[in-house]
C-alpha positions in Angstrom: -53.4 147.7 7.0 -56.3 145.4 7.9 -57.3 147.5 10.9 -57.3 150.6 8.7 -59.5 148.9 6.1 -62.0 147.8 8.8 -62.1 151.3 10.3 -62.9 152.9 6.9 -65.4 150.2 6.1 -67.5 151.2 9.1 -68.2 154.8 7.9 -66.5 156.1 4.8 -64.6 154.8 1.7 -60.8 154.3 2.2 -59.1 157.3 0.5 -56.1 155.0 -0.3 -58.3 153.2 -2.8 -58.0 156.4 -5.0 -54.3 157.4 -4.9 -53.0 160.2 -7.1 -51.7 159.0 -10.5 -49.4 161.6 -12.1 -47.8 161.4 -15.5 -44.4 161.9 -14.0 -41.7 160.9 -13.3 -41.2 158.5 -16.2 -41.1 159.1 -20.0 -44.3 157.1 -20.6 -47.6 158.8 -19.7 -50.3 156.6 -18.3 -53.6 156.8 -20.2 -55.8 157.7 -17.2 -57.3 161.2 -16.7 -58.1 163.1 -13.5 -61.7 163.2 -12.3 -64.3 165.9 -13.1 -63.5 169.1 -11.3 -60.1 167.8 -10.1 -57.1 170.1 -10.4 -53.6 168.4 -10.4 -50.2 170.0 -10.3 -47.1 168.0 -11.2 -43.7 169.6 -11.0 -40.0 168.9 -10.4 -36.5 170.3 -10.2 -34.5 168.8 -13.0 -30.7 168.8 -13.7 -30.1 167.6 -17.3 -26.5 167.2 -18.5 -25.8 166.7 -22.2 -22.7 164.8 -23.3 -21.9 165.8 -26.9 -19.3 163.5 -28.4 -16.8 166.3 -29.4 -17.5 169.0 -26.8 -17.6 169.6 -23.0 -20.7 168.5 -21.1 -23.4 171.1 -20.6 -25.9 171.2 -17.8 -29.4 172.8 -17.9 -31.5 173.3 -14.8 -35.3 173.6 -15.3 -38.7 173.1 -13.6 -40.8 170.7 -15.8 -44.4 171.4 -14.8 -47.8 170.1 -15.9 -51.2 171.5 -14.8 -54.2 169.2 -15.3 -58.0 169.9 -14.9 -60.7 167.3 -15.3 -63.7 168.1 -17.4 -65.4 164.7 -17.1 -64.7 161.1 -16.4 -62.9 160.8 -19.8 -61.4 164.2 -20.6 -58.9 166.6 -19.1 -57.2 169.8 -20.3 -53.5 170.4 -19.6 -50.7 173.0 -19.8 -47.2 171.7 -19.9 -43.8 173.4 -19.9 -40.2 173.3 -18.7 -41.1 176.7 -17.3 -37.8 178.3 -16.1 -34.5 177.1 -17.6 -30.9 178.0 -16.8 -27.6 177.1 -18.2 -24.1 178.2 -17.2 -24.4 181.2 -19.5 -28.1 181.9 -20.0 -31.5 181.7 -18.5 -35.1 182.2 -19.6 -38.6 180.8 -20.1 -39.5 177.7 -22.0 -42.3 177.2 -24.5 -45.8 176.2 -23.2 -47.8 173.2 -24.6 -51.6 173.3 -24.6 -52.9 169.7 -24.4 -56.0 167.5 -23.9 -56.1 163.9 -22.8 -59.2 161.9 -23.9 -59.6 158.4 -22.4 -62.7 156.7 -23.9 -61.7 153.3 -22.6 -60.9 153.0 -18.9 -61.1 156.7 -18.0 -60.3 157.4 -14.4 -62.3 154.4 -13.1 -61.2 151.0 -11.9 -61.1 149.2 -15.2 -57.8 147.3 -15.7 -57.4 148.4 -19.3 -57.3 152.0 -20.4 -56.6 153.7 -23.8 -56.3 157.4 -24.5 -55.3 160.0 -27.1 -53.2 163.0 -26.2 -52.9 165.8 -28.8 -50.5 168.6 -28.0 -49.7 172.1 -29.4 -46.5 173.7 -28.3 -46.6 177.5 -28.6 -43.4 179.6 -29.1 -43.9 181.5 -25.9 -40.3 181.0 -24.5 -37.4 183.4 -24.5 -33.9 183.3 -26.1 -32.4 179.9 -26.7 -35.2 178.1 -24.7 -37.9 178.5 -27.4 -38.3 176.5 -30.6 -39.3 179.7 -32.3 -42.2 178.1 -34.0 -45.4 176.2 -33.2 -45.0 172.4 -32.9 -47.7 169.7 -32.7 -47.9 166.1 -31.7 -50.4 163.3 -31.2 -49.8 160.4 -28.8 -51.7 157.1 -28.4 -51.5 155.7 -24.8 -52.4 152.4 -23.4 -52.2 150.9 -20.0 -53.0 147.7 -18.1 -53.2 147.4 -14.3 -53.0 144.0 -12.5 -55.0 143.2 -9.4 -51.8 143.5 -7.4 -51.5 147.2 -8.5 -48.6 146.6 -10.9 -49.1 148.7 -14.0 -47.8 148.5 -17.6 -48.0 151.5 -19.9 -47.2 151.9 -23.6 -47.1 155.2 -25.6 -46.5 156.0 -29.2 -46.4 159.6 -30.5 -45.9 161.4 -33.8 -44.6 164.9 -33.6 -43.9 167.7 -36.1 -40.9 169.6 -34.6 -38.6 172.3 -35.7 -35.5 170.9 -37.4 -31.9 171.7 -36.6 -31.7 174.7 -38.9 -34.7 176.3 -37.1 -36.2 177.2 -40.5 -38.3 174.1 -41.3 -39.9 171.1 -39.7 -39.3 167.4 -39.5 -41.4 164.4 -38.3 -40.4 162.6 -35.2 -41.7 159.2 -34.0 -41.4 158.3 -30.3 -42.3 155.3 -28.3 -42.2 154.5 -24.5 -42.9 151.5 -22.3 -43.1 151.6 -18.6 -43.8 149.4 -15.5 -44.8 150.5 -12.1 -44.7 148.3 -9.0 -46.3 149.3 -5.6 -44.2 148.2 -2.7 -46.7 149.2 0.0 -49.7 151.5 -0.2 -47.4 154.5 0.2 -44.3 153.4 -1.8 -43.7 152.4 -5.4 -41.0 152.0 -7.9 -41.1 152.5 -11.7 -38.9 152.1 -14.8 -39.2 153.2 -18.4 -37.6 152.6 -21.8 -37.9 155.1 -24.6 -36.9 155.6 -28.3 -37.1 158.8 -30.4 -36.5 158.5 -34.1 -36.3 161.6 -36.3 -37.8 160.4 -39.6 -35.1 162.0 -41.7 -33.0 159.8 -43.9 -29.8 158.7 -42.1 -30.8 160.2 -38.8 -29.9 158.4 -35.6 -32.6 157.2 -33.2 -32.1 158.2 -29.6 -32.9 155.6 -27.0 -32.7 155.5 -23.2 -34.2 154.4 -19.9 -35.2 155.8 -16.6 -36.0 154.6 -13.1 -37.7 156.2 -10.1 -39.0 155.7 -6.6 -42.3 157.3 -5.5 -43.6 158.1 -2.0 -47.1 159.0 -1.1 -47.4 161.0 2.2 -51.2 161.1 1.5 -53.5 159.8 -1.3 -53.4 163.3 -2.9 -49.6 163.8 -2.9 -46.7 162.1 -4.6 -43.0 162.7 -4.0 -40.6 161.2 -6.4 -36.9 160.9 -7.2 -35.8 159.7 -10.7 -32.8 159.4 -12.9 -32.8 159.1 -16.7 -30.1 158.2 -19.2 -30.1 158.6 -23.0 -27.4 156.5 -24.5 -27.2 157.3 -28.2 -24.7 159.9 -29.6 -25.1 162.8 -30.3 -28.1 162.8 -27.9 -26.3 161.2 -24.9 -27.5 162.9 -21.6 -28.2 162.2 -18.0 -30.9 163.8 -15.9 -31.9 163.8 -12.3 -35.3 164.9 -11.0 -36.8 165.6 -7.6 -40.5 166.0 -8.0 -43.8 166.6 -6.3 -47.4 166.1 -7.5 -50.5 167.4 -5.7 -54.2 166.9 -6.4 -57.1 169.0 -5.2 -60.4 167.2 -5.4 -63.6 169.1 -6.0 -66.4 168.3 -3.4 -68.6 167.6 -6.4 -66.0 165.7 -8.4 -67.2 162.7 -10.2 -65.0 159.9 -11.3 
């Protein structure tokens, strides 16, 4: 490590000082944005098994994917979707969300504190039972703190207007997430999240859960990750496994 730092110090900046920072694999999104002119792909293969209290377990396979493009040091545009989904009896395309992340404090720089807003509009572009059938909207407030050791803490709170169980109307939903990420070496890290989602309908049950993951960086622009998530509250109890990859393409003229 020391030898590598010296070698880079003689001619060029050490690329490991600017490692990719995807929103995946945890439930909590970090507030930082990608740099100007940077394109970032984040995707995974996910197996999600629901455990309804009075029915057999049902597994859905999908490919959660986020595309991110940096417009400046504080703003990025995003597309997000579960893309292709498949159950034992059905398959189809999921809805697509159009999003923007604005980080007026911290941005994509080296500041330890970052704060961002993340508005999202989900369009009913999916097929069959994989679409909500109506437009849905949400607004998230994100905060993060990174220690000098590289350990990070992230907190997110979001308010969403989602389609209700009848499919005819809407209900408000409040979510919160907290996460910690710990680098083990410059190319390995572990992370863990806790999350709660509360449908703001009288008598509704809040769903809470946790996830954990390990991340590996074969290069500063690539992250591979393996994660598991568990939601504990009936009737929302479920278990998911994800195997993911994130890749960043930097513009020669990108400015962070």
